N, C-alpha and C positions, 0 to 999 in steps of 0.2 A: 453174609457180614455178620459179626460177632454177635451174641444175643444180650450180652452184659456190658455192650457200649456205653460209655459214660463221658459228656462234655465237659463233666468239673475239672479244674486243674488239676492236675498230677494223676487223674484217672488213669487206672490199668497199669499203674508203675510198681504199685505194692501188692498185688494179686499173688497169692500162694496158692501154689497147687496141693490138692489133699492126696494120701495115701490111696486110698480107695474111694467109691463113687458115692456122691452125697446127693439125698433125694430133696426137692422141692424147697422150701423156705430156708432149712438146714445149710444149704449150699451159699444161697443169697445172704444169710448172718454171718455166715463164716467168711467171706470173700470181703463184707464190711469191715468187718473188726480185726482185719490181720492188715489192712491198708496201714502205709506209713504216713505221719502227721505231715502236713505242707510245712516247706520252708520257708522261716520267717524273713520279713523283709529285711534288705541293707542298709538299717539307720540303726540308731543309738537303739538301746533295750528300752523297754517304757519305764515308767518311772514305778511301776508297781512289782516288775519282775526285778530291777536294779536294787530295791529296798528289802527284798528277800534275802536272808541268810544262804551262804554258799553250802551246798551239800559238801559230805565228806570227800567225795571223788571230784569236787569241781575245782580247781586250778586256776580258771580263768582271773584275769585280775581286775578288779574293780575299774569301771568306767572313768575317766579322769574328771568329768563334770558332776560327778554323782559320787565324791567322798565323803564320807560321814564327818560333821562335825565334831568337837568335842563336847557339845553338850547335846548328844543324841539325836540332834535336827540334822536335816539336808542340807549341805551347803553348794549351791547350783553355781561354780564358777562362771564366769564372764566377764569381757573387757569392757563393756558400756556401763557409762556412769552419770549419775543424772546431774552432774555440776560440767558436762563436758558442755563447748562452745556450740552455739548454733551453727549448722552446717548450712552453707550457701554455696551453689553451683560458681562452678570457673565462670561464666558469662553473666552471673549475676551482678548488678551495681547496688551496692547499698547505699541507701538513700534516706540521709537523717533528718526527719520531719521537724518541722519550728516547735519547741516546746521539749524536744528530748535534751539530756546533759551530754555535754561533749566531753574530752577530757579533762579541758582547761576547767571545769565546773559551770561554764556557762549555760544557759538555757538556749542560745541561740548560736549556730556556727558564724564563722567569719565569712565565709563564702553566702551564705544567706544574708547577712547585713549587706554585703557589697550588691548583690541583687537589690534589694530594697532602697539603698542609696541611689544607685542609679536609675532605678526604674521612676523616683521621686523627681530626681534632677532634669529627667527627660519631659516629666509632666509641667515642670516649673517653665522650660524653656519653650513647650508647646503653648501653655497658657498663663502667661505670666501675671494676667490680670486677677486670677484667683489666688493669688499667693497667701493673703490672710486666712482663708479658710482653709488652705491647702496644709499651711503651716500648723494649724491648729490640730489636725488629723495625724501629722507626721509625727509630732511632737508627742502626742498621746500614745503611738505605738512604739518612740524609741522608750517612752519612760516605761514601759512594761518590759522591753527586752534589754535594755541596756542595765544591768545589773554589777558588774563587774568593772573593776578599772580597764581590765584589758580590753575590753567590747568597747569601753569610752575612748580609749586611747586610737584603736582601729575605727572610730566613728571620727575621730578628728582626723586621721589620716586621709579617710575616704574624702570626706568632706575637701580638705585641703587640696587635694589631686584633683577633683572635679572644677574647683574654682580656677585653678591654675593650668589646668589643660583644655578647656573647652573654651572656644573662641567666644568673647563677649558674654562671659556667665560671670566674670570680677564682680560686678554689681550685684547681680542676684544671689552669687554666693557670700558677699559680704553680708547682705541683708538677712540671709541664712543664718549665718554664725550668730548676727546680733541677735536673733530671733530664739537660738537655741542656748546662748548663754545666758538668757532673762527666764527659760522658762523648761529647760533641761533639769531633771530633779537631783539626779545622782551627783554625789560630791565626794568623792573620795579623798584621802590623804594625799594623795599625790598631785591635786588639783582640780578643778572644776572644769567644764568644758573650756570655757572664754581662757583660762589658766594656761590648760594644754595646748590649747591653739594658739597664744602667743609666744609658747616656748617652740613650738614647730616652727613658727617663725623667726624666732630668734636662733633658730638651728641654720635656715639658709640665709640668714644676716651676717654670720659669720663665716660662710662660706663665700661671700661676696667675691672675693681675690681671686679665689680660684674658680669661680666661674668666668671671670675675665678672661682667665686663660684656656679655659675649655673650647669646644669645639662649637659649631653653629646651633647644634640642637641645643648644646647646656645654656649657651647665651639664651636662646629663645625662651628658654623656662627661667632663666633669672630676670629676662624681662616680664615675663607673665608674672612672677613672683611682686617683680616692683609693683605693677599697676595692681594686685590684689591687695597690698599693703597699702596703697591710697585709697582703695575704695574701703578699706576695713578704718582707716582713719577716719573718712567721712561717716561711716554707718555705724560702728562699733562704739555703744554709750553704755557708760559705767553705770551699774544697777542702781535704782533710784534715784537718779538724775539726768540730764540731758547733758552732760559733760562727755568731751571725747576723751579716747585712749591718749592721753599725753606722751605716755611711754613711747609711743609709734613715732614724736616730733623728731627727734633728733637722729633715730635710726632713717628719716626719710631724707634727711639732711646727709646723712653719710653716705646713702646709697646716689643721690644725685651727684655727689661730688666725684664717688668712684665712679659714676658713668660719664662725667665729662673729662676724667682725668685718661680715658681710652676714647678719643673721639672719631668713633667710626659709624658709619650709616645706621648699624642697629642701635645703637646706643644712645644716637642723639634724637631717633625717633619716639623711642620711649620716654627721654626728657622730654621732650614736646607733648607728649600723651599726659605724661603725669602733671606737667605743669598747668596745662589746658584743663586738667581735671581737678586738681587741688590747688593750683596757684593762689588764689585769692583767700583761700582760708588758711593758707599755710602762711602768706604773708601777715593776714593780721594775728595769727597766733605769734608768730616771731615778733613782729613790733609790739605785742602786750608785753613780751619776757625781754623787753630792750634791746633784742636782736638787728642786724642789719642784712642778714643771711640773703635776702630775697634779692636785694641790691647786687651784692657779691654775686649771685649767681647770674643775675642779667648781663652783669661785666664780662663775666666769663663768656656767656652764650654769645654776646656780641663780639668779641675777636674771634671767637672759634668761626661764626657765621663770616666773617670777614678775612681769616687768614687761611683758615684749614681747606684744604682740596678736598671737599666732600661731593657728594652729587647735588647736581642743580637741583633736583625735587628736595632733597634735604634742607638746605639753605634756602629755598621758598619755606617750608616749613618753619625753620627758625625766624626766620624775618616776619611772618604772620604770628608768630609767639613774641617776638619782641612788641609789634604793634598792639597785639592785646593787653599786654602789660601797660604799654603807655596810655592806653585808655580805660586804665585803673579796672581791666579783667573785664572789662565789658558793663561794668557797673552805673548806673545813672540814679543819681541822688534826686528827688524833687522837693530839696529844702529853700528854694529861691522863691522870692515873693510871685503872687500870682498878678500878671496884669491883663487887664482886661481887654480881650480883641477887638481892635478895629480895622476898618478897612485899609487904615495906613499903617498899622504895624502888623497885621497879620494878610500873608499873600493869600490865605486860603480861607480867609473870613467869608467868601462868598460861595464855598464850597458845597456847602448843603443846602442851598438856594435852589427853588426849581428853576430848570430851563423852559422857555416859550420858543415857539417859532412864529416866523411873519407868514404873510400870507405865500410868498414866495419861497417858503422853506427855509429862511436864515433863523438859525438859533440866537436868542439873547435871553440875557438876565438883568439884574439888577446892577452888575458891573458896566454894562453898556453905558455910557451916557447919552447919546442920542435917543434912546430907546427908554429911558426912565419913567418919561411921562405915559408911555406906551404900557410899561411895565406895570406901573401903580394904579393904572386904570383896570388892569387884569385883576391885580390882588383886591381892588374893592370888588370888584363883578364876582369873584369866588366869595367873599367874605357875604355878598350878599345872597347868593345863590349856589353855594358851595357842592351841591349834589347833582345838577345839572350842568357844570362847566368843566373843561378837561384840563389837564395841563398847560395844553399851547393856548388856551384863552379865546378862541377863535370860534369853537362849534361845542354845542352842549351834545348830551347825547342819553337816551335812557334806554333801558333794558328791554329787549324784544319780548321778553316773557309779558312784562308789565303793561298792559293796557291802559293807555291815557285817556280821559275823557277829552271830547272833540273842544270842548272851551278851553281845557288846561295846553291842549296843542297848539289853538291860536293865540291864546297869551304868550306861550313860550317862543312862537315865531316872532311875535310883537317885539317882543323884546330882546330878540339877538337884531332883528334889524334896527331897532332903535339904539341900541350897543354899537352898531357897526357906522350907523350914519355918525353918533358921535364923535366914536374915533376919527373916521374921515375930516370932520372938521377942525379937531384939533390938528390933525398933521396940516390942514391948509392955512 
């Protein structure tokens, strides 16, 4: 085996042979000093080597990333930038948390607002009894996040859609709108919540003729709008007063006429629901203005109920509406003079009197003439000893837990026997 075996990289490749024989350490020193340097790695030259000036025989061009700048410093070329956009993988979905600004300058995105409104509406449907408490918390949240005109318009749109698309939510939706119109703080130049809501309703009002010509889905949406407008008329109050939004009164009149001019089953059912809901209030308000609008509507409804070939169920609904209006919408006034009730003018005079039973189990009251004496005797006995006489007047009782004195028991039994003997003599 070779005596000068070396495991270092490049070992043995640069060993030069001497002309003559060398002795001992001279041979070892000669071999180490004549060894070729190791090959540099195939990477860019180090910063120290590149910064050194090239020798007179070195014609290699400088590295493109190591070109000296005009001021003598080293300029390192790179395509990276501190102002570059953040990198996200293709499978990553960017989620914008509440409190971050979007492109419109609002601190809350439209999707987040839609989720908030939908969640709150679901809570109101589940527990309508906590409406007042829930509205305080909901309004406080809206006052924090509704900061621009765009978000306010989006809020109006979302609440209108919820109130007209969810079955049986029109009443709660109208109360929701009334509360927000009084407690929502933002009021941009385009109008506050109440004004924007009425503008949205006016847009649907102007499209009523087109809705009558639409398909079944469009007509159902229009019917929901009419019922929601009726709820708004009953619940939307002017700020600082208890007065209703009278601007809706002529709109409801035109909507009812539009439905009556197209007497199909769906439109007639919508009229019945609307007038049963708001008929008494509408008639009172029209009368205050000197109008006979309700009389005209009832006349037209009566003619439709008699002539138009609508379904049997719809005709029965129209008939019930006419009967309701003939009874003054079910209102009863207690302005008549109070008359004292007597057995002659009040058939229910003896309704609250106690009922007694004879020995053979026949019931009788003060209204039975043949038992009037017997009845009065029992009443006298109850007045004399109310704690021991039962309602039937024939037997006394005492609680099993209460131990009566023997003398009291004997006196009680004697009293009952005397009472029965007296009653027997009266019958004879």
